[in-house]
N, CA, C and O atoms as CSV, one atom per row, in Angstrom:
chain,resi,resn,atom,element,x,y,z
A,1,MET,N,N,103.127,68.754,145.328
A,1,MET,CA,C,104.560,68.965,145.175
A,1,MET,C,C,104.801,70.129,144.217
A,1,MET,O,O,104.049,70.314,143.261
A,2,PRO,N,N,105.826,70.894,144.466
A,2,PRO,CA,C,106.122,72.052,143.613
A,2,PRO,C,C,106.852,71.654,142.324
A,2,PRO,O,O,108.009,72.025,142.127
A,3,GLN,N,N,106.185,70.908,141.457
A,3,GLN,CA,C,106.827,70.433,140.233
A,3,GLN,C,C,107.193,71.570,139.290
A,3,GLN,O,O,108.259,71.551,138.675
A,4,LEU,N,N,106.318,72.555,139.176
A,4,LEU,CA,C,106.582,73.693,138.297
A,4,LEU,C,C,107.796,74.476,138.795
A,4,LEU,O,O,108.659,74.871,138.012
A,5,PHE,N,N,107.848,74.692,140.098
A,5,PHE,CA,C,108.987,75.368,140.723
A,5,PHE,C,C,110.285,74.635,140.387
A,5,PHE,O,O,111.264,75.252,139.967
A,6,ASP,N,N,110.287,73.314,140.577
A,6,ASP,CA,C,111.484,72.512,140.291
A,6,ASP,C,C,111.880,72.589,138.822
A,6,ASP,O,O,113.063,72.687,138.497
A,7,GLU,N,N,110.890,72.544,137.938
A,7,GLU,CA,C,111.186,72.597,136.505
A,7,GLU,C,C,111.800,73.940,136.113
A,7,GLU,O,O,112.760,73.985,135.344
A,8,ILE,N,N,111.250,75.025,136.637
A,8,ILE,CA,C,111.795,76.348,136.320
A,8,ILE,C,C,113.202,76.489,136.883
A,8,ILE,O,O,114.088,76.999,136.197
A,9,CYS,N,N,113.424,76.051,138.109
A,9,CYS,CA,C,114.775,76.119,138.690
A,9,CYS,C,C,115.772,75.321,137.859
A,9,CYS,O,O,116.900,75.763,137.644
A,10,ARG,N,N,115.356,74.149,137.394
A,10,ARG,CA,C,116.236,73.317,136.563
A,10,ARG,C,C,116.559,74.010,135.240
A,10,ARG,O,O,117.716,74.045,134.821
A,11,LEU,N,N,115.542,74.557,134.586
A,11,LEU,CA,C,115.763,75.246,133.308
A,11,LEU,C,C,116.724,76.420,133.471
A,11,LEU,O,O,117.626,76.609,132.654
A,12,VAL,N,N,116.528,77.202,134.524
A,12,VAL,CA,C,117.408,78.353,134.760
A,12,VAL,C,C,118.831,77.875,135.029
A,12,VAL,O,O,119.782,78.435,134.484
A,13,ALA,N,N,118.987,76.854,135.857
A,13,ALA,CA,C,120.323,76.327,136.176
A,13,ALA,C,C,121.037,75.821,134.927
A,13,ALA,O,O,122.260,75.913,134.827
A,14,GLU,N,N,120.270,75.284,133.974
A,14,GLU,CA,C,120.858,74.766,132.739
A,14,GLU,C,C,121.027,75.842,131.665
A,14,GLU,O,O,121.514,75.563,130.570
A,15,GLY,N,N,120.619,77.076,131.989
A,15,GLY,CA,C,120.780,78.181,131.044
A,15,GLY,C,C,119.648,78.337,130.046
A,15,GLY,O,O,119.770,79.096,129.084
A,16,TYR,N,N,118.545,77.627,130.263
A,16,TYR,CA,C,117.394,77.714,129.368
A,16,TYR,C,C,116.384,78.718,129.923
A,16,TYR,O,O,115.328,78.341,130.433
A,17,TYR,N,N,116.724,79.983,129.814
A,17,TYR,CA,C,115.830,81.028,130.305
A,17,TYR,C,C,115.980,82.271,129.442
A,17,TYR,O,O,116.968,82.434,128.726
A,18,LEU,N,N,114.995,83.132,129.522
A,18,LEU,CA,C,115.070,84.440,128.885
A,18,LEU,C,C,114.454,85.451,129.837
A,18,LEU,O,O,113.753,85.095,130.784
A,19,ILE,N,N,114.729,86.706,129.565
A,19,ILE,CA,C,114.225,87.776,130.423
A,19,ILE,C,C,113.348,88.686,129.574
A,19,ILE,O,O,113.799,89.248,128.576
A,20,GLY,N,N,112.098,88.824,129.979
A,20,GLY,CA,C,111.153,89.653,129.238
A,20,GLY,C,C,111.479,91.134,129.358
A,20,GLY,O,O,112.214,91.552,130.253
A,21,ASP,N,N,110.922,91.917,128.446
A,21,ASP,CA,C,111.156,93.365,128.442
A,21,ASP,C,C,110.754,94.008,129.765
A,21,ASP,O,O,111.493,94.829,130.308
A,22,HIS,N,N,109.594,93.640,130.281
A,22,HIS,CA,C,109.132,94.208,131.552
A,22,HIS,C,C,110.119,93.884,132.674
A,22,HIS,O,O,110.442,94.742,133.496
A,23,ALA,N,N,110.591,92.647,132.697
A,23,ALA,CA,C,111.550,92.245,133.734
A,23,ALA,C,C,112.848,93.036,133.606
A,23,ALA,O,O,113.408,93.473,134.611
A,24,TRP,N,N,113.335,93.225,132.368
A,24,TRP,CA,C,114.560,94.023,132.180
A,24,TRP,C,C,114.379,95.421,132.745
A,24,TRP,O,O,115.265,95.944,133.421
A,25,GLU,N,N,113.224,96.028,132.467
A,25,GLU,CA,C,112.956,97.374,132.979
A,25,GLU,C,C,112.958,97.388,134.503
A,25,GLU,O,O,113.525,98.297,135.110
A,26,ARG,N,N,112.329,96.393,135.130
A,26,ARG,CA,C,112.286,96.337,136.595
A,26,ARG,C,C,113.676,96.117,137.176
A,26,ARG,O,O,114.024,96.724,138.189
A,27,LEU,N,N,114.477,95.252,136.547
A,27,LEU,CA,C,115.840,95.017,137.032
A,27,LEU,C,C,116.649,96.307,136.974
A,27,LEU,O,O,117.319,96.663,137.943
A,28,LEU,N,N,116.591,97.004,135.852
A,28,LEU,CA,C,117.328,98.268,135.710
A,28,LEU,C,C,116.849,99.297,136.725
A,28,LEU,O,O,117.656,99.972,137.364
A,29,GLU,N,N,115.540,99.412,136.869
A,29,GLU,CA,C,114.929,100.360,137.798
A,29,GLU,C,C,115.378,100.113,139.240
A,29,GLU,O,O,115.550,101.055,140.013
A,30,ARG,N,N,115.562,98.856,139.588
A,30,ARG,CA,C,115.898,98.481,140.964
A,30,ARG,C,C,117.387,98.220,141.172
A,30,ARG,O,O,117.808,97.866,142.273
A,31,GLY,N,N,118.172,98.391,140.130
A,31,GLY,CA,C,119.618,98.197,140.254
A,31,GLY,C,C,120.027,96.753,140.467
A,31,GLY,O,O,121.035,96.480,141.120
A,32,ILE,N,N,119.253,95.827,139.922
A,32,ILE,CA,C,119.543,94.399,140.057
A,32,ILE,C,C,120.137,93.908,138.742
A,32,ILE,O,O,119.629,94.223,137.666
A,33,MET,N,N,121.200,93.144,138.835
A,33,MET,CA,C,121.834,92.582,137.644
A,33,MET,C,C,121.303,91.165,137.401
A,33,MET,O,O,120.919,90.462,138.336
A,34,GLU,N,N,121.290,90.769,136.140
A,34,GLU,CA,C,120.823,89.423,135.783
A,34,GLU,C,C,121.555,88.344,136.575
A,34,GLU,O,O,120.922,87.419,137.085
A,35,TRP,N,N,122.867,88.448,136.684
A,35,TRP,CA,C,123.648,87.407,137.364
A,35,TRP,C,C,123.234,87.266,138.829
A,35,TRP,O,O,123.337,86.181,139.401
A,36,GLN,N,N,122.763,88.367,139.441
A,36,GLN,CA,C,122.342,88.297,140.834
A,36,GLN,C,C,121.093,87.423,140.991
A,36,GLN,O,O,120.975,86.651,141.943
A,37,ILE,N,N,120.176,87.558,140.051
A,37,ILE,CA,C,118.969,86.724,140.077
A,37,ILE,C,C,119.350,85.262,139.874
A,37,ILE,O,O,118.895,84.385,140.608
A,38,ILE,N,N,120.183,85.009,138.878
A,38,ILE,CA,C,120.568,83.630,138.564
A,38,ILE,C,C,121.338,83.015,139.734
A,38,ILE,O,O,121.118,81.852,140.072
A,39,ALA,N,N,122.227,83.771,140.348
A,39,ALA,CA,C,122.990,83.267,141.499
A,39,ALA,C,C,122.070,82.932,142.674
A,39,ALA,O,O,122.307,81.957,143.387
A,40,GLY,N,N,121.035,83.723,142.876
A,40,GLY,CA,C,120.118,83.495,143.989
A,40,GLY,C,C,119.163,82.335,143.786
A,40,GLY,O,O,118.538,81.872,144.739
A,41,MET,N,N,119.043,81.858,142.552
A,41,MET,CA,C,118.095,80.783,142.260
A,41,MET,C,C,118.395,79.497,143.033
A,41,MET,O,O,117.479,78.732,143.335
A,42,ALA,N,N,119.647,79.257,143.351
A,42,ALA,CA,C,120.011,78.037,144.087
A,42,ALA,C,C,119.371,78.012,145.481
A,42,ALA,O,O,119.173,76.944,146.060
A,43,GLU,N,N,119.052,79.193,146.010
A,43,GLU,CA,C,118.458,79.274,147.345
A,43,GLU,C,C,117.021,79.786,147.308
A,43,GLU,O,O,116.481,80.205,148.332
A,44,ALA,N,N,116.409,79.752,146.134
A,44,ALA,CA,C,115.047,80.264,145.980
A,44,ALA,C,C,114.057,79.449,146.801
A,44,ALA,O,O,114.197,78.236,146.961
A,45,ARG,N,N,113.048,80.155,147.318
A,45,ARG,CA,C,111.964,79.501,148.062
A,45,ARG,C,C,110.638,79.807,147.373
A,45,ARG,O,O,110.374,80.939,146.967
A,46,LEU,N,N,109.844,78.808,147.259
A,46,LEU,CA,C,108.546,78.936,146.603
A,46,LEU,C,C,107.598,79.809,147.427
A,46,LEU,O,O,107.457,79.620,148.635
A,47,ILE,N,N,106.958,80.757,146.766
A,47,ILE,CA,C,105.867,81.517,147.380
A,47,ILE,C,C,104.549,80.902,146.913
A,47,ILE,O,O,103.714,80.510,147.728
A,48,THR,N,N,104.373,80.823,145.602
A,48,THR,CA,C,103.162,80.210,145.059
A,48,THR,C,C,103.380,79.756,143.621
A,48,THR,O,O,104.198,80.315,142.890
A,49,GLU,N,N,102.638,78.745,143.240
A,49,GLU,CA,C,102.607,78.278,141.851
A,49,GLU,C,C,101.199,78.506,141.318
A,49,GLU,O,O,100.210,78.288,142.018
A,50,ARG,N,N,101.129,78.940,140.084
A,50,ARG,CA,C,99.828,79.075,139.424
A,50,ARG,C,C,99.901,78.323,138.106
A,50,ARG,O,O,100.183,78.897,137.054
A,51,ARG,N,N,99.646,77.045,138.186
A,51,ARG,CA,C,99.774,76.169,137.009
A,51,ARG,C,C,98.748,76.469,135.930
A,51,ARG,O,O,98.976,76.178,134.756
A,52,LEU,N,N,97.618,77.049,136.321
A,52,LEU,CA,C,96.551,77.324,135.355
A,52,LEU,C,C,96.567,78.759,134.846
A,52,LEU,O,O,95.661,79.164,134.118
A,53,ALA,N,N,97.576,79.530,135.216
A,53,ALA,CA,C,97.663,80.922,134.759
A,53,ALA,C,C,97.762,80.954,133.237
A,53,ALA,O,O,98.338,80.054,132.626
A,54,ARG,N,N,97.210,81.974,132.643
A,54,ARG,CA,C,97.248,82.156,131.197
A,54,ARG,C,C,97.984,83.437,130.863
A,54,ARG,O,O,97.807,84.424,131.577
A,55,PRO,N,N,98.785,83.483,129.839
A,55,PRO,CA,C,98.915,82.451,128.818
A,55,PRO,C,C,99.866,81.318,129.198
A,55,PRO,O,O,99.903,80.297,128.511
A,56,ASN,N,N,100.633,81.475,130.275
A,56,ASN,CA,C,101.585,80.438,130.685
A,56,ASN,C,C,101.549,80.275,132.198
A,56,ASN,O,O,101.271,81.235,132.916
A,57,PRO,N,N,101.827,79.065,132.692
A,57,PRO,CA,C,101.894,78.864,134.139
A,57,PRO,C,C,103.022,79.701,134.747
A,57,PRO,O,O,104.059,79.912,134.118
A,58,ILE,N,N,102.808,80.172,135.977
A,58,ILE,CA,C,103.829,81.004,136.625
A,58,ILE,C,C,104.152,80.507,138.027
A,58,ILE,O,O,103.370,79.807,138.671
A,59,VAL,N,N,105.338,80.900,138.464
A,59,VAL,CA,C,105.819,80.611,139.809
A,59,VAL,C,C,106.325,81.918,140.407
A,59,VAL,O,O,107.075,82.655,139.767
A,60,GLU,N,N,105.910,82.197,141.640
A,60,GLU,CA,C,106.465,83.320,142.391
A,60,GLU,C,C,107.417,82.724,143.405
A,60,GLU,O,O,107.084,81.760,144.094
A,61,MET,N,N,108.605,83.303,143.495
A,61,MET,CA,C,109.574,82.797,144.459
A,61,MET,C,C,110.338,83.942,145.099
A,61,MET,O,O,110.410,85.057,144.580
A,62,ARG,N,N,110.894,83.619,146.229
A,62,ARG,CA,C,111.696,84.576,146.985
A,62,ARG,C,C,113.123,84.066,146.942
A,62,ARG,O,O,113.384,82.882,147.154
A,63,LEU,N,N,114.046,84.982,146.663
A,63,LEU,CA,C,115.443,84.553,146.622
A,63,LEU,C,C,116.346,85.637,147.181
A,63,LEU,O,O,116.025,86.823,147.114
A,64,PRO,N,N,117.483,85.219,147.735
A,64,PRO,CA,C,118.435,86.193,148.274
A,64,PRO,C,C,119.332,86.730,147.162
A,64,PRO,O,O,119.724,85.998,146.253
A,65,LEU,N,N,119.643,88.002,147.249
A,65,LEU,CA,C,120.634,88.594,146.350
A,65,LEU,C,C,121.986,88.563,147.054
A,65,LEU,O,O,122.030,88.503,148.283
A,66,PRO,N,N,123.082,88.603,146.313
A,66,PRO,CA,C,124.410,88.545,146.931
A,66,PRO,C,C,124.671,89.632,147.983
A,66,PRO,O,O,125.485,89.436,148.885
A,67,ASN,N,N,123.979,90.779,147.871
A,67,ASN,CA,C,124.189,91.857,148.846
A,67,ASN,C,C,123.360,91.673,150.111
A,67,ASN,O,O,123.404,92.518,151.006
A,68,GLY,N,N,122.598,90.570,150.197
A,68,GLY,CA,C,121.802,90.291,151.387
A,68,GLY,C,C,120.342,90.680,151.273
A,68,GLY,O,O,119.535,90.278,152.111
A,69,ASP,N,N,119.980,91.454,150.257
A,69,ASP,CA,C,118.577,91.825,150.058
A,69,ASP,C,C,117.767,90.616,149.611
A,69,ASP,O,O,118.292,89.698,148.981
A,70,ASP,N,N,116.482,90.630,149.947
A,70,ASP,CA,C,115.558,89.627,149.430
A,70,ASP,C,C,114.905,90.175,148.173
A,70,ASP,O,O,114.663,91.376,148.057
A,71,CYS,N,N,114.628,89.294,147.248
A,71,CYS,CA,C,114.005,89.661,145.993
A,71,CYS,C,C,112.872,88.685,145.717
A,71,CYS,O,O,113.015,87.482,145.934
A,72,LYS,N,N,111.747,89.204,145.239
A,72,LYS,CA,C,110.658,88.341,144.787
A,72,LYS,C,C,110.690,88.358,143.269
A,72,LYS,O,O,110.708,89.422,142.651
A,73,VAL,N,N,110.699,87.178,142.674
A,73,VAL,CA,C,110.701,87.079,141.217
A,73,VAL,C,C,109.502,86.260,140.766
A,73,VAL,O,O,109.006,85.396,141.489
A,74,VAL,N,N,109.057,86.550,139.568
A,74,VAL,CA,C,107.980,85.799,138.941
A,74,VAL,C,C,108.528,85.240,137.638
A,74,VAL,O,O,108.992,85.978,136.769
A,75,TRP,N,N,108.464,83.925,137.525
A,75,TRP,CA,C,108.906,83.223,136.317
A,75,TRP,C,C,107.699,82.574,135.669
A,75,TRP,O,O,106.779,82.128,136.356
A,76,SER,N,N,107.703,82.522,134.341
A,76,SER,CA,C,106.690,81.741,133.634
A,76,SER,C,C,107.389,80.617,132.888
A,76,SER,O,O,108.576,80.700,132.572
A,77,LEU,N,N,106.639,79.580,132.616
A,77,LEU,CA,C,107.178,78.437,131.882
A,77,LEU,C,C,106.633,78.477,130.464
A,77,LEU,O,O,105.425,78.376,130.250
A,78,LEU,N,N,107.530,78.623,129.502
A,78,LEU,CA,C,107.146,78.586,128.093
A,78,LEU,C,C,107.406,77.161,127.612
A,78,LEU,O,O,108.474,76.854,127.082
A,79,ARG,N,N,106.426,76.311,127.804
A,79,ARG,CA,C,106.603,74.874,127.537
A,79,ARG,C,C,106.998,74.583,126.101
A,79,ARG,O,O,107.912,73.797,125.851
A,80,ARG,N,N,106.315,75.212,125.159
A,80,ARG,CA,C,106.590,74.934,123.745
A,80,ARG,C,C,108.032,75.266,123.384
A,80,ARG,O,O,108.661,74.552,122.602
A,81,GLU,N,N,108.559,76.357,123.958
A,81,GLU,CA,C,109.931,76.775,123.682
A,81,GLU,C,C,110.946,76.059,124.565
A,81,GLU,O,O,112.140,76.050,124.264
A,82,GLY,N,N,110.472,75.459,125.653
A,82,GLY,CA,C,111.363,74.748,126.565
A,82,GLY,C,C,112.249,75.661,127.389
A,82,GLY,O,O,113.389,75.318,127.702
A,83,VAL,N,N,111.710,76.852,127.748
A,83,VAL,CA,C,112.488,77.811,128.532
A,83,VAL,C,C,111.633,78.412,129.648
A,83,VAL,O,O,110.403,78.397,129.599
A,84,ALA,N,N,112.327,78.936,130.650
A,84,ALA,CA,C,111.692,79.724,131.699
A,84,ALA,C,C,111.867,81.194,131.325
A,84,ALA,O,O,112.899,81.578,130.774
A,85,LYS,N,N,110.869,82.007,131.620
A,85,LYS,CA,C,110.936,83.438,131.304
A,85,LYS,C,C,110.759,84.243,132.582
A,85,LYS,O,O,109.768,84.086,133.295
A,86,LEU,N,N,111.730,85.109,132.866
A,86,LEU,CA,C,111.595,86.014,134.007
A,86,LEU,C,C,110.596,87.097,133.623
A,86,LEU,O,O,110.790,87.818,132.645
A,87,VAL,N,N,109.524,87.201,134.407
A,87,VAL,CA,C,108.446,88.133,134.115
A,87,VAL,C,C,108.663,89.462,134.830
A,87,VAL,O,O,108.480,90.524,134.236
A,88,THR,N,N,109.056,89.406,136.112
A,88,THR,CA,C,109.298,90.623,136.879
A,88,THR,C,C,110.109,90.300,138.126
A,88,THR,O,O,110.288,89.136,138.484
A,89,ALA,N,N,110.591,91.342,138.777
A,89,ALA,CA,C,111.362,91.203,140.020
A,89,ALA,C,C,111.065,92.399,140.912
A,89,ALA,O,O,110.948,93.529,140.439
A,90,HIS,N,N,110.946,92.136,142.207
A,90,HIS,CA,C,110.676,93.181,143.198
A,90,HIS,C,C,111.635,93.019,144.368
A,90,HIS,O,O,111.986,91.902,144.746
A,91,LEU,N,N,112.050,94.132,144.930
A,91,LEU,CA,C,112.853,94.101,146.153
A,91,LEU,C,C,111.930,94.176,147.356
A,91,LEU,O,O,110.813,94.685,147.262
A,92,ARG,N,N,112.406,93.661,148.497
A,92,ARG,CA,C,111.637,93.792,149.735
A,92,ARG,C,C,111.397,95.286,149.955
A,92,ARG,O,O,112.292,96.112,149.773
A,93,GLY,N,N,110.183,95.603,150.345
A,93,GLY,CA,C,109.820,97.000,150.527
A,93,GLY,C,C,108.950,97.509,149.394
A,93,GLY,O,O,108.313,98.554,149.526
A,94,ASP,N,N,108.912,96.783,148.271
A,94,ASP,CA,C,108.004,97.127,147.178
A,94,ASP,C,C,106.600,96.685,147.591
A,94,ASP,O,O,106.183,95.570,147.279
A,95,GLU,N,N,105.878,97.548,148.284
A,95,GLU,CA,C,104.534,97.283,148.784
A,95,GLU,C,C,104.508,96.008,149.634
A,95,GLU,O,O,105.443,95.757,150.394
A,96,ASN,N,N,103.465,95.215,149.515
A,96,ASN,CA,C,103.339,93.981,150.310
A,96,ASN,C,C,103.533,92.765,149.423
A,96,ASN,O,O,102.693,91.865,149.401
A,97,LEU,N,N,104.617,92.737,148.706
A,97,LEU,CA,C,104.824,91.708,147.699
A,97,LEU,C,C,105.437,90.434,148.239
A,97,LEU,O,O,105.613,89.471,147.493
A,98,PHE,N,N,105.765,90.409,149.511
A,98,PHE,CA,C,106.478,89.260,150.049
A,98,PHE,C,C,105.626,88.367,150.924
A,98,PHE,O,O,106.150,87.465,151.578
A,99,GLU,N,N,104.339,88.595,150.952
A,99,GLU,CA,C,103.482,87.741,151.769
A,99,GLU,C,C,103.405,86.374,151.128
A,99,GLU,O,O,103.000,86.236,149.973
A,100,GLU,N,N,103.795,85.371,151.881
A,100,GLU,CA,C,103.785,84.011,151.355
A,100,GLU,C,C,102.423,83.386,151.573
A,100,GLU,O,O,101.771,83.621,152.591
A,101,SER,N,N,102.001,82.586,150.605
A,101,SER,CA,C,100.697,81.916,150.689
A,101,SER,C,C,100.759,80.742,151.630
A,101,SER,O,O,99.757,80.056,151.828
């Protein structure tokens, strides 16, 4: 079961998230606003979970943006802090980043 995926979605929905520096740079570079990512989370689909990733477990998911584009996002779970962290975001067409496992 995608427990990590569910936990990250819940944290984001409750406002317990932060956006890393790398993710901010990617969002700006791609013209994506924070609210667009958060709005798309309700319809996010799991690509893969990596519970054993270091330093924190991560989830890759695909979500729709309000303009109809698909976006792949990577979130990590910062358990000690009790928040989800957006690690990066890619638009469809950014290489082969949308292949689902």
